[in-house]
N, C-alpha and C positions, 0 to 999 in steps of 0.2 A: 927346378923350374927354369924353363928356357923361353926365349922369345923367337925361336927359329920358326920359319914358315911351316905350316902343317898341311896335310892333305886337305882338310876342310878349308883352310885359308886360300890355298892355291886354286881350289875349285871355283871360287868366285872372287875375282880381283877386287870388286867393290866392297865385299864384306871384309876382305883382308885389309883394305885401306881404312875402313871404319874401325876395325879392331886395333890397327896400329895407332889411330888417333885417340884411342881411349886413355892413353897416358901422356897426351900432349900437355905442355906447360900452358897452352892457350885454353882457358876454361871454356870459351865459346866454341872452339873447335871440338873439344871433348864432349860438351853437351850436345852439339849437333850430331856427332858420331853416335852417341848413345840414343838420341831420338831417332836417327835413321835406322839403327839396328832394331830398336823397339818397334818401329813402324813396319819393318820387314817381317818381324814376328818369328814364327816357327822355323823358317829356313835359316835364321841367324843363330838358333840355339846351339848347334854343334860347335860353331866357332867361338861363341861366348862361353860355352862349357870348357873348351880348351883354354880360353883366356884366363879362366880361374886358376890355372896352373902357372901363369906368367910370373916372372921374377919381379915385375913392377907391381907394387901395392896399388897404385892408382888404377892400372889396367884391371887388376882383379876386382877392385871396388866398383869400377864402372861396369864391368861385366856382370857382377852380381846384381847391381842396380837395374841393368837392362833385363836380366832374367826375371827379376821380381816383377817388372812391368809386363813382360811377355806371358808369364805365368803358364809355362808349358811343363807338363809332367816329365818330359824327356830330360829336363835339366836336373831332376831330383838327385841322381847319383853324384853329379859334380857339385851341387849345392851342399849335399851332406858332407862330402869330402872337405868343402870349404869351411865347415864348422870347426875344423882343426886349425884354421889360420890363426896366427897369434896377433892379428891386427884387427882393425875395425871391420875388415872384410867379413869376419866371422858373423858379426851382427847384421850386416846387410844380407848375407846369405841366409841367415836365420829369418829375416823379414820376408825374403823370397819364399822360403819353405812355409812360413805361416800363411802367406798368400795362397799357396797350393793346398792348404788345409789337409784333409785326410789322405790325399794322394802322397803326401810326404812321409806319413807316419811309419809304414812298414820298413822303409829304407833306413830311417833313423833308428828304429828299434833293432834292426839287424846290426847296424854299426855299434850300438851299445852292447849287444851280446858279444861281439868280437873284441872290442876295446873300449870299455866304458870310460877310462881315464882320459883318453884322447878327445873324446866327443862330449865330455861331461858338461862344460859350461854352455856350449852352443846348443846341445840337445836339451838341456834343462830350460833354456830360454824359449826354444821353439815349442816343446811339449807343454810347458806351463801355459803359454799363450793359447795353444790349441785346446787344452783342457778347460781353460777359462772361457773361451769363446764358443766352443762347440759342445753343446749338451750331450750329443751322441758319443763323443770321445771322452767326456769327463771321467766316468767311472773306470774306463780302461787305462787312461793315461795318468791319473792322479797318483796311483801307487808308484809308478815309474818316477814321477817328479819327486815324490817324497824320498825314494831311494837315492836319487841323484843328489839330494841335499843332505843325506845322512852321513855320519862319520865312517860307516863301513860300506860306503857306496861301491867299492870295487867288488865286494862279494854280493851285495843285494841287487845292484842294477841289472846284471845279466839275467838273474832269475825273474825279476819283475818285467823286464823287457820281453823275455820269452813268454811269460804268462799273458802279457798284453797282446803279443802276436797271436797267441792261441785264441784269445777272445775275439780279435778282429777276424781271424779265419772262420771261427764258428759263426760270427754274425754275418759274414759274407757268403756263407754256403747255404 
């Protein structure tokens, strides 16, 4: 995790300024930067997604909170990766994925197929909420949630995640 300027940041100096303010010790400045990025919307998503990889926990948290408010599907890969964060950022990223509803599900399931242990807690949080809140997803996601909570989750989660992806693909075709 680095805080070096990136291509996205360099492309828009104002976005770079707001991103750098996301870990300010001045809470008003931080909130103002988050509000400005949220108001900018979709054009801020690439820089906010990159900020999720920052060494600063505060910057990662504020970036996830901004992405939750913007609710753009382009942020899903970075938000899913943030589910591995070992701080409160994981839960804010989870809230952002919940806000994206079914748009977030395939990426989460793919992550669980590859590495269920790394994504377990965050994925369980998100998928549980989506299964509870979205009747269309309930039957598909509930077996994955049960597998995530089971003692043999490392073996059952990839199987259930793959089955859920198959169901989603069949429903979408």
